N, CA, C and O of each residue as an XYZ file, in Angstrom:
728
protein
N      24.497    -38.799     42.032
C      24.549    -37.526     41.401
C      23.728    -37.532     40.123
O      23.741    -38.487     39.347
N      23.041    -36.471     39.943
C      22.223    -36.378     38.739
C      23.003    -35.657     37.646
O      23.834    -34.783     37.893
N      22.695    -36.064     36.459
C      23.375    -35.443     35.325
C      22.596    -34.204     34.895
O      21.369    -34.161     34.981
N      23.318    -33.223     34.442
C      22.607    -32.010     33.993
C      21.746    -32.324     32.772
O      22.085    -33.142     31.917
N      20.643    -31.643     32.745
C      19.701    -31.828     31.639
C      20.283    -31.290     30.347
O      20.868    -30.208     30.317
N      20.119    -32.038     29.307
C      20.561    -31.551     28.006
C      19.469    -30.656     27.438
O      18.308    -31.047     27.314
N      19.868    -29.489     27.112
C      18.904    -28.564     26.520
C      19.081    -28.597     25.009
O      20.175    -28.415     24.475
N      18.013    -28.824     24.380
C      18.063    -28.795     22.926
C      17.456    -27.475     22.481
O      16.296    -27.175     22.764
N      18.235    -26.726     21.806
C      17.717    -25.469     21.277
C      17.236    -25.720     19.862
O      17.975    -26.175     18.989
N      16.011    -25.414     19.683
C      15.394    -25.639     18.386
C      15.483    -24.350     17.579
O      14.926    -23.320     17.958
N      16.178    -24.428     16.490
C      16.299    -23.262     15.634
C      15.182    -23.270     14.612
O      14.982    -24.234     13.874
N      14.488    -22.198     14.596
C      13.389    -22.081     13.661
C      13.916    -21.631     12.297
O      14.868    -20.857     12.199
N      13.282    -22.128     11.278
C      13.650    -21.701      9.932
C      13.161    -20.285      9.673
O      13.652    -19.605      8.772
N      12.214    -19.855     10.451
C      11.671    -18.515     10.256
C      12.005    -17.644     11.466
O      11.105    -17.151     12.145
N      13.274    -17.457     11.729
C      13.720    -16.656     12.848
C      13.288    -15.199     12.715
O      13.222    -14.470     13.706
N      12.996    -14.784     11.495
C      12.638    -13.391     11.259
C      11.159    -13.106     11.503
O      10.719    -11.965     11.363
N      10.386    -14.134     11.866
C       8.947    -13.926     12.064
C       8.649    -12.896     13.150
O       7.661    -12.168     13.066
N       9.503    -12.836     14.167
C       9.239    -11.877     15.239
C       9.461    -10.439     14.774
O       9.034     -9.502     15.448
N      10.125    -10.252     13.628
C      10.345     -8.913     13.092
C       9.277     -8.515     12.077
O       9.227     -7.356     11.664
N       8.435     -9.441     11.672
C       7.417     -9.146     10.675
C       6.249     -8.395     11.310
O       6.034     -8.440     12.522
N       5.511     -7.708     10.458
C       4.336     -6.969     10.902
C       3.276     -7.943     11.390
O       2.909     -8.885     10.690
N       2.793     -7.701     12.601
C       1.740     -8.521     13.182
C       0.571     -7.605     13.520
O       0.696     -6.762     14.408
N      -0.563     -7.745     12.836
C      -1.685     -6.839     13.083
C      -2.236     -6.922     14.513
O      -2.921     -6.005     14.967
N      -1.939     -8.014     15.218
C      -2.425     -8.150     16.587
C      -1.651     -7.265     17.563
O      -2.222     -6.760     18.529
N      -0.364     -7.078     17.314
C       0.464     -6.313     18.245
C       0.960     -4.982     17.693
O       1.252     -4.071     18.468
N       1.061     -4.848     16.383
C       1.585     -3.629     15.772
C       0.455     -2.776     15.229
O      -0.499     -3.281     14.637
N       0.578     -1.485     15.440
C      -0.451     -0.588     14.901
C      -0.060     -0.185     13.478
O       1.126     -0.139     13.152
N      -1.044      0.104     12.636
C      -0.736      0.564     11.274
C       0.085      1.856     11.274
O       0.899      2.080     10.377
N      -0.130      2.694     12.272
C       0.632      3.939     12.375
C       2.118      3.655     12.593
O       2.976      4.307     11.997
N       2.409      2.686     13.444
C       3.814      2.304     13.669
C       4.430      1.734     12.398
O       5.577      2.039     12.073
N       3.680      0.915     11.682
C       4.185      0.335     10.436
C       4.438      1.428      9.409
O       5.444      1.396      8.700
N       3.532      2.395      9.325
C       3.711      3.505      8.395
C       4.954      4.311      8.740
O       5.705      4.708      7.849
N       5.178      4.556     10.032
C       6.359      5.313     10.448
C       7.653      4.580     10.109
O       8.625      5.195      9.672
N       7.660      3.269     10.311
C       8.849      2.476      9.962
C       9.093      2.539      8.460
O      10.226      2.725      8.017
N       8.029      2.385      7.681
C       8.175      2.456      6.228
C       8.695      3.823      5.783
O       9.539      3.906      4.891
N       8.194      4.889      6.399
C       8.658      6.227      6.041
C      10.141      6.407      6.336
O      10.856      7.019      5.543
N      10.610      5.888      7.455
C      12.034      5.997      7.788
C      12.874      5.223      6.783
O      13.869      5.740      6.275
N      12.481      3.993      6.495
C      13.248      3.158      5.559
C      13.258      3.780      4.166
O      14.304      3.847      3.521
N      12.108      4.229      3.708
C      12.019      4.804      2.365
C      12.788      6.123      2.292
O      13.410      6.415      1.271
N      12.756      6.913      3.349
C      13.513      8.167      3.359
C      15.019      7.895      3.293
O      15.752      8.625      2.627
N      15.476      6.855      3.977
C      16.898      6.501      3.908
C      17.287      6.042      2.500
O      18.335      6.427      1.984
N      16.442      5.224      1.891
C      16.726      4.757      0.527
C      16.713      5.942     -0.445
O      17.555      6.023     -1.340
N      15.764      6.852     -0.268
C      15.699      8.031     -1.134
C      16.948      8.896     -0.977
O      17.472      9.412     -1.964
N      17.421      9.055      0.241
C      18.622      9.858      0.462
C      19.840      9.235     -0.214
O      20.642      9.937     -0.829
N      19.973      7.926     -0.098
C      21.118      7.241     -0.705
C      21.046      7.321     -2.226
O      22.055      7.604     -2.872
N      19.884      7.080     -2.804
C      19.771      7.103     -4.264
C      19.936      8.518     -4.807
O      20.527      8.710     -5.870
N      19.419      9.506     -4.085
C      19.590     10.894     -4.512
C      21.075     11.252     -4.523
O      21.576     11.824     -5.491
N      21.769     10.912     -3.444
C      23.193     11.223     -3.364
C      23.995     10.502     -4.438
O      24.927     11.073     -5.006
N      23.642      9.262     -4.718
C      24.355      8.509     -5.759
C      24.128      9.124     -7.130
O      25.023      9.085     -7.974
N      22.955      9.688     -7.372
C      22.697     10.324     -8.660
C      23.397     11.655     -8.801
O      23.894     11.987     -9.877
N      23.444     12.433     -7.711
C      24.066     13.743     -7.744
C      25.588     13.625     -7.789
O      26.255     14.404     -8.470
N      26.129     12.658     -7.070
C      27.575     12.431     -7.035
C      27.831     10.991     -7.469
O      27.952     10.107     -6.620
N      27.915     10.738     -8.776
C      27.986      9.358     -9.273
C      29.239      8.621     -8.802
O      30.231      9.254     -8.440
N      29.198      7.301     -8.804
C      30.360      6.508     -8.395
C      31.574      6.841     -9.268
O      31.470      6.960    -10.488
N      32.698      6.985     -8.622
C      33.914      7.327     -9.355
C      34.135      8.825     -9.467
O      35.220      9.263     -9.850
N      33.123      9.616     -9.139
C      33.262     11.062     -9.209
C      33.108     11.597    -10.621
O      32.560     10.936    -11.503
N      33.602     12.807    -10.811
C      33.529     13.459    -12.119
C      34.932     13.859    -12.559
O      35.824     14.062    -11.735
N      35.108     13.968    -13.870
C      36.390     14.408    -14.406
C      36.648     15.842    -13.947
O      35.749     16.682    -13.988
N      37.874     16.117    -13.512
C      38.220     17.446    -13.022
C      38.850     18.324    -14.103
O      38.745     19.550    -14.056
N      39.501     17.690    -15.071
C      40.210     18.449    -16.091
C      39.954     17.845    -17.467
O      39.461     16.724    -17.594
N      40.295     18.601    -18.468
C      40.237     18.094    -19.832
C      38.901     18.350    -20.505
O      38.073     19.134    -20.042
N      38.731     17.648    -21.626
C      37.511     17.816    -22.421
C      36.267     17.332    -21.701
O      35.171     17.823    -21.968
N      36.416     16.377    -20.793
C      35.265     15.787    -20.102
C      35.049     16.377    -18.712
O      34.329     15.786    -17.907
N      35.640     17.504    -18.415
C      35.532     18.098    -17.074
C      34.063     18.296    -16.696
O      33.268     18.837    -17.465
N      33.732     17.844    -15.500
C      32.367     17.989    -14.987
C      31.449     16.839    -15.331
O      30.295     16.841    -14.903
N      31.912     15.854    -16.089
C      31.068     14.705    -16.423
C      31.511     13.488    -15.621
O      32.651     13.411    -15.162
N      30.601     12.550    -15.460
C      30.847     11.371    -14.640
C      31.917     10.482    -15.262
O      31.881     10.184    -16.456
N      32.860     10.069    -14.440
C      33.903      9.148    -14.902
C      33.273      7.805    -15.267
O      33.666      7.162    -16.241
N      32.295      7.398    -14.471
C      31.619      6.110    -14.669
C      30.903      6.039    -16.020
O      30.672      4.948    -16.542
N      30.555      7.183    -16.581
C      29.830      7.208    -17.853
C      30.696      6.744    -19.013
O      30.181      6.498    -20.104
N      32.011      6.620    -18.798
C      32.868      6.117    -19.876
C      32.590      4.640    -20.147
O      32.923      4.131    -21.217
N      31.982      3.954    -19.183
C      31.509      2.577    -19.371
C      30.003      2.656    -19.625
O      29.201      2.538    -18.698
N      29.642      2.850    -20.851
C      28.267      3.197    -21.212
C      27.242      2.196    -20.704
O      26.243      2.598    -20.106
N      27.458      0.903    -20.925
C      26.481     -0.104    -20.498
C      26.286     -0.122    -18.993
O      25.155     -0.158    -18.508
N      27.381     -0.097    -18.259
C      27.294     -0.111    -16.798
C      26.643      1.166    -16.287
O      25.874      1.132    -15.327
N      26.948      2.286    -16.921
C      26.351      3.554    -16.484
C      24.853      3.577    -16.745
O      24.095      4.120    -15.942
N      24.411      2.990    -17.868
C      22.970      2.874    -18.135
C      22.279      2.095    -17.019
O      21.247      2.515    -16.497
N      22.860      0.964    -16.667
C      22.266      0.129    -15.612
C      22.198      0.901    -14.310
O      21.164      0.897    -13.642
N      23.288      1.565    -13.938
C      23.306      2.359    -12.714
C      22.259      3.461    -12.757
O      21.478      3.618    -11.818
N      22.241      4.218    -13.837
C      21.364      5.366    -13.943
C      19.887      4.963    -13.920
O      19.082      5.590    -13.233
N      19.541      3.934    -14.658
C      18.146      3.479    -14.703
C      17.727      2.887    -13.361
O      16.638      3.184    -12.870
N      18.575      2.056    -12.765
C      18.234      1.440    -11.479
C      18.122      2.480    -10.376
O      17.208      2.423     -9.554
N      19.039      3.419    -10.356
C      19.023      4.455     -9.337
C      17.787      5.346     -9.480
O      17.148      5.698     -8.489
N      17.462      5.703    -10.713
C      16.287      6.532    -10.963
C      15.002      5.789    -10.607
O      14.078      6.378    -10.046
N      14.942      4.516    -10.928
C      13.777      3.699    -10.572
C      13.608      3.623     -9.054
O      12.494      3.741     -8.545
N      14.713      3.425     -8.334
C      14.648      3.360     -6.874
C      14.189      4.688     -6.278
O      13.355      4.704     -5.372
N      14.722      5.794     -6.774
C      14.335      7.102     -6.239
C      12.871      7.410     -6.526
O      12.159      7.885     -5.641
N      12.414      7.151     -7.734
C      11.015      7.465     -8.050
C      10.050      6.549     -7.294
O       8.944      6.968     -6.951
N      10.453      5.318     -7.036
C       9.626      4.430     -6.215
C       9.540      4.947     -4.787
O       8.472      4.924     -4.176
N      10.656      5.410     -4.261
C      10.654      5.992     -2.914
C       9.759      7.225     -2.851
O       9.019      7.416     -1.886
N       9.831      8.052     -3.876
C       8.986      9.252     -3.921
C       7.511      8.850     -3.921
O       6.702      9.458     -3.221
N       7.165      7.835     -4.697
C       5.774      7.363     -4.733
C       5.337      6.851     -3.367
O       4.236      7.170     -2.917
N       6.168      6.073     -2.706
C       5.803      5.531     -1.392
C       5.678      6.647     -0.374
O       4.746      6.637      0.431
N       6.578      7.597     -0.386
C       6.507      8.716      0.560
C       5.223      9.510      0.360
O       4.530      9.824      1.328
N       4.902      9.836     -0.886
C       3.679     10.609     -1.125
C       2.424      9.796     -0.815
O       1.409     10.356     -0.402
N       2.489      8.481     -1.012
C       1.330      7.639     -0.692
C       1.129      7.522      0.816
O      -0.002      7.571      1.301
N       2.224      7.368      1.554
C       2.110      7.206      3.006
C       1.789      8.507      3.731
O       1.301      8.485      4.861
N       2.059      9.628      3.092
C       1.757     10.916      3.726
C       0.483     11.546      3.172
O       0.207     12.718      3.425
N      -0.286     10.774      2.422
C      -1.538     11.272      1.859
C      -2.488     11.671      2.985
O      -2.682     10.918      3.940
N      -3.071     12.844      2.867
C      -3.995     13.413      3.850
C      -3.361     13.698      5.203
O      -4.052     13.781      6.218
N      -2.061     13.844      5.211
C      -1.364     14.253      6.424
C      -1.250     15.778      6.418
O      -1.385     16.413      5.372
N      -1.001     16.359      7.594
C      -0.753     17.809      7.596
C       0.459     18.137      6.722
O       1.384     17.334      6.603
N       0.444     19.292      6.130
C       1.526     19.753      5.254
C       1.682     18.883      4.014
O       2.791     18.741      3.500
N       0.607     18.308      3.531
C       0.682     17.453      2.357
C       1.135     18.230      1.128
O       1.927     17.724      0.334
N       0.647     19.437      0.965
C       1.060     20.254     -0.176
C       2.566     20.517     -0.132
O       3.246     20.455     -1.156
N       3.068     20.806      1.047
C       4.494     21.066      1.195
C       5.321     19.813      0.882
O       6.409     19.910      0.313
N       4.809     18.656      1.251
C       5.504     17.400      0.943
C       5.547     17.183     -0.565
O       6.578     16.772     -1.098
N       4.447     17.449     -1.259
C       4.411     17.307     -2.711
C       5.394     18.267     -3.372
O       6.117     17.885     -4.292
N       5.420     19.519     -2.900
C       6.342     20.511     -3.477
C       7.784     20.076     -3.240
O       8.615     20.164     -4.144
N       8.085     19.609     -2.038
C       9.453     19.177     -1.719
C       9.878     17.972     -2.554
O      11.004     17.930     -3.052
N       8.993     17.000     -2.710
C       9.365     15.812     -3.486
C       9.502     16.141     -4.971
O      10.389     15.616     -5.644
N       8.636     17.000     -5.480
C       8.757     17.418     -6.879
C      10.059     18.182     -7.089
O      10.747     17.981     -8.090
N      10.394     19.052     -6.152
C      11.657     19.797     -6.247
C      12.853     18.864     -6.179
O      13.845     19.066     -6.880
N      12.761     17.845     -5.338
C      13.854     16.882     -5.231
C      14.039     16.123     -6.545
O      15.173     15.893     -6.964
N      12.955     15.735     -7.196
C      13.063     15.032     -8.474
C      13.643     15.942     -9.556
O      14.431     15.496    -10.391
N      13.254     17.211     -9.539
C      13.794     18.157    -10.524
C      15.286     18.372    -10.284
O      16.073     18.414    -11.230
N      15.671     18.506     -9.015
C      17.082     18.660     -8.677
C      17.883     17.441     -9.090
O      18.978     17.565     -9.637
N      17.336     16.260     -8.826
C      17.994     15.015     -9.212
C      18.178     14.968    -10.727
O      19.265     14.665    -11.219
N      17.112     15.269    -11.458
C      17.183     15.217    -12.920
C      18.206     16.214    -13.458
O      18.979     15.881    -14.357
N      18.219     17.427    -12.922
C      19.172     18.420    -13.424
C      20.609     18.022    -13.095
O      21.509     18.256    -13.901
N      20.837     17.425    -11.926
C      22.185     16.973    -11.568
C      22.628     15.825    -12.462
O      23.775     15.791    -12.908
N      21.722     14.882    -12.727
C      22.063     13.752    -13.598
C      22.350     14.256    -15.010
O      23.303     13.807    -15.648
N      21.533     15.182    -15.498
C      21.767     15.718    -16.843
C      23.087     16.485    -16.903
O      23.749     16.491    -17.941
N      23.479     17.132    -15.801
C      24.709     17.917    -15.785
C      25.960     17.039    -15.817
O      26.943     17.393    -16.468
N      25.937     15.906    -15.128
C      27.151     15.077    -15.041
C      27.201     13.976    -16.093
O      28.213     13.287    -16.213
N      26.135     13.804    -16.847
C      26.101     12.757    -17.858
C      26.534     13.333    -19.205
O      25.971     14.325    -19.670
N      27.526     12.715    -19.824
C      27.922     13.201    -21.160
C      26.761     13.030    -22.140
O      26.151     11.963    -22.210
N      26.471     14.060    -22.873
C      25.300     14.045    -23.757
C      25.446     13.074    -24.921
O      24.447     12.603    -25.464
N      26.671     12.774    -25.306
C      26.844     11.873    -26.437
C      26.743     10.403    -26.049
O      26.596      9.547    -26.922
N      26.820     10.092    -24.751
C      26.865      8.671    -24.379
C      25.545      8.118    -23.851
O      25.315      6.912    -23.932
N      24.688      8.954    -23.322
C      23.480      8.446    -22.681
C      22.248      9.089    -23.304
O      22.178     10.304    -23.492
N      21.301      8.253    -23.608
C      20.008      8.748    -24.091
C      19.106      8.927    -22.877
O      18.898      7.993    -22.102
N      18.584     10.112    -22.723
C      17.856     10.450    -21.504
C      16.458      9.858    -21.443
O      15.783      9.982    -20.420
N      16.015      9.224    -22.502
C      14.674      8.633    -22.451
C      14.623      7.455    -21.480
O      13.574      7.200    -20.889
N      15.730      6.734    -21.302
C      15.730      5.589    -20.390
C      15.534      5.996    -18.932
O      14.706      5.391    -18.251
N      16.259      6.994    -18.421
C      15.972      7.424    -17.044
C      14.572      8.021    -16.898
O      13.935      7.855    -15.858
N      14.092      8.712    -17.928
C      12.750      9.278    -17.847
C      11.691      8.177    -17.789
O      10.722      8.276    -17.036
N      11.882      7.143    -18.578
C      10.959      5.999    -18.529
C      11.043      5.328    -17.166
O      10.018      4.973    -16.583
N      12.263      5.151    -16.654
C      12.437      4.521    -15.342
C      11.769      5.339    -14.252
O      11.202      4.775    -13.316
N      11.825      6.658    -14.357
C      11.202      7.517    -13.345
C       9.682      7.404    -13.367
O       9.030      7.568    -12.335
N       9.119      7.125    -14.532
C       7.661      7.063    -14.629
C       7.085      5.679    -14.334
O       5.881      5.559    -14.106
N       7.911      4.633    -14.334
C       7.419      3.259    -14.165
C       6.608      3.062    -12.877
O       5.507      2.520    -12.960
N       7.086      3.470    -11.687
C       6.286      3.230    -10.476
C       4.921      3.913    -10.514
O       3.924      3.352    -10.058
N       4.883      5.137    -11.066
C       3.626      5.868    -11.114
C       2.651      5.235    -12.109
O       1.452      5.152    -11.841
N       3.164      4.793    -13.244
C       2.325      4.129    -14.242
C       1.785      2.810    -13.708
O       0.609      2.496    -13.894
N       2.645      2.036    -13.041
C       2.186      0.765    -12.460
C       1.114      0.990    -11.400
O       0.152      0.227    -11.315
N       1.276      2.035    -10.593
C       0.270      2.350     -9.574
C      -1.055      2.722    -10.226
O      -2.116      2.305     -9.760
N      -1.000      3.495    -11.291
C      -2.234      3.872    -12.003
C      -2.897      2.656    -12.639
O      -4.115      2.500    -12.553
N      -2.108      1.793    -13.277
C      -2.671      0.570    -13.852
C      -3.322     -0.290    -12.777
O      -4.410     -0.827    -12.985
N      -2.676     -0.419    -11.654
C      -3.247     -1.189    -10.544
C      -4.550     -0.603    -10.062
O      -5.495     -1.336     -9.773
N      -4.610      0.715     -9.972
C      -5.824      1.395     -9.526
C      -6.960      1.169    -10.524
O      -8.073      0.816    -10.135
N      -6.671      1.374    -11.814
C      -7.718      1.205    -12.826
C      -8.151     -0.248    -12.954
O      -9.333     -0.522    -13.162
N      -7.221     -1.178    -12.833
C      -7.566     -2.592    -12.888
C      -8.474     -2.962    -11.716
O      -9.439     -3.707    -11.880
N      -8.159     -2.441    -10.550
C      -8.978     -2.709     -9.362
C     -10.385     -2.138     -9.546
O     -11.373     -2.801     -9.229
N     -10.474     -0.911    -10.057
C     -11.792     -0.317    -10.302
C     -12.561     -1.106    -11.353
O     -13.768     -1.305    -11.212
N     -11.883     -1.558    -12.404
C     -12.524     -2.337    -13.453
C     -13.056     -3.643    -12.894
O     -14.178     -4.043    -13.205
N     -12.258     -4.310    -12.071
C     -12.685     -5.579    -11.472
C     -13.879     -5.370    -10.547
O     -14.797     -6.190    -10.519
N     -13.869     -4.277     -9.792
C     -14.989     -4.005     -8.887
C     -16.264     -3.735     -9.671
O     -17.331     -4.230     -9.310
N     -16.163     -2.949    -10.749
C     -17.356     -2.658    -11.545
C     -17.846     -3.906    -12.257
O     -19.051     -4.102    -12.417
N     -16.916     -4.753    -12.686
C     -17.295     -6.013    -13.332
C     -18.030     -6.922    -12.348
O     -19.025     -7.552    -12.707
N     -17.546     -6.990    -11.116
C     -18.209     -7.801    -10.088
C     -19.589     -7.254     -9.769
O     -20.534     -8.020     -9.582
N     -19.713     -5.913     -9.704
C     -21.024     -5.311     -9.442
C     -21.998     -5.625    -10.568
O     -23.175     -5.880    -10.314
N     -21.519     -5.610    -11.820
C     -22.374     -5.932    -12.965
C     -22.818     -7.389    -12.907
O     -23.968     -7.699    -13.218
N     -21.920     -8.279    -12.512
C     -22.279     -9.691    -12.399
C     -23.314     -9.901    -11.298
O     -24.259    -10.672    -11.461
N     -23.127     -9.213    -10.185
C     -24.086     -9.336     -9.073
C     -25.443     -8.801     -9.513
O     -26.478     -9.402     -9.226
N     -25.431     -7.644    -10.226
C     -26.685     -7.080    -10.717
C     -27.362     -8.004    -11.711
O     -28.585     -8.141    -11.678
N     -26.610     -8.638    -12.589
C     -27.176     -9.570    -13.573
C     -27.774    -10.788    -12.883
O     -28.830    -11.278    -13.282
N     -27.095    -11.275    -11.843
C     -27.608    -12.425    -11.106
C     -28.911    -12.071    -10.391
O     -29.842    -12.876    -10.355
N     -28.975    -10.860     -9.820
C     -30.198    -10.447     -9.121
C     -31.359    -10.318    -10.100
O     -32.479    -10.723     -9.787
N     -31.102     -9.754    -11.289
C     -32.161     -9.630    -12.296
C     -32.619    -11.002    -12.754
O     -33.814    -11.226    -12.948
N     -31.678    -11.924    -12.929
C     -32.031    -13.289    -13.329
C     -32.866    -13.971    -12.250
O     -33.812    -14.696    -12.559
N     -32.519    -13.741    -10.985
C     -33.285    -14.315     -9.888
C     -34.697    -13.749     -9.858
O     -35.653    -14.478     -9.590
N     -34.836    -12.446    -10.134
C     -36.165    -11.831    -10.147
C     -37.007    -12.424    -11.275
O     -38.185    -12.726    -11.083
N     -36.393    -12.591    -12.463
C     -37.132    -13.157    -13.592
C     -37.547    -14.592    -13.304
O     -38.662    -15.001    -13.627
N     -36.642    -15.357    -12.692
C     -36.969    -16.727    -12.341
C     -38.106    -16.773    -11.335
O     -38.975    -17.641    -11.408
N     -38.095    -15.834    -10.393
C     -39.169    -15.785     -9.377
C     -40.494    -15.398     -9.994
O     -41.529    -15.943     -9.609
N     -40.494    -14.461    -10.952
C     -41.730    -14.047    -11.605
C     -42.267    -15.159    -12.480
O     -43.478    -15.360    -12.562
N     -41.370    -15.886    -13.139
C     -41.802    -16.976    -14.001
C     -42.431    -18.080    -13.145
O     -43.412    -18.701    -13.555
N     -41.880    -18.319    -11.985
C     -42.415    -19.351    -11.079
C     -43.785    -18.942    -10.552
O     -44.634    -19.809    -10.343
N     -44.031    -17.642    -10.329
C     -45.313    -17.192     -9.814
C     -46.396    -17.269    -10.892
O     -47.558    -17.529    -10.577
N     -46.034    -17.048    -12.151
C     -47.021    -17.077    -13.218
C     -47.439    -18.502    -13.569
O     -48.544    -18.717    -14.067
N     -46.574    -19.465    -13.316
C     -46.886    -20.833    -13.699
C     -47.821    -21.512    -12.779
O     -48.164    -22.674    -12.993
C-alpha cells in the first residue's frame, strides 16, 4: 500500500499581491472606477460623521443643538480636523478622477455644495467658545495645497532639467567649434 502524498501548502508573505493593481491584467479605467467607489464611500462616512457628530447633540439646556463630544475639547479637535482632512482629500480625489468626464461642471458644483453643507453643519453643532474654526479650515485646504506644491515642484524640476539639457547641448556645440578651429 502506498502512503498518501503529503501536501505542503506554502503560505506566501504577500497573499495580497493578487488584489494589487497589475497593469498587465487590469485596465486603468477599472482602477479608476474602484478608486471612485472607495473614495465615495469614505466621503459619505466622513460627511455623515461631521453632520451628526459622535455622541449626538445636546437636546435641552444651554447647549441645545451643540455636539456632546465637543465638551472634550482636545478629542473634538482631533476628530474635527481628521474628519475634515479625510473629506477634503476625498473631494480632491473625486474631482481629479472625474477630470474631463461628462458632467464635470455638475460634479464640481455638487462637491462644492457638499463642502459648504459640511462646513455649515459643523459650524452649527460646534460650540463657538470651544473650537477655533481656523484648524478645520486649514485641514480642508491641506490636500489642495499639497497637490499644488507637487504640481509646481514637478514643473520646476522639468524646466530645470530642460535648462541643463540645453546648457549641455550649447557646451557640446562650443566644444565642437573649438575642435574645428584648432
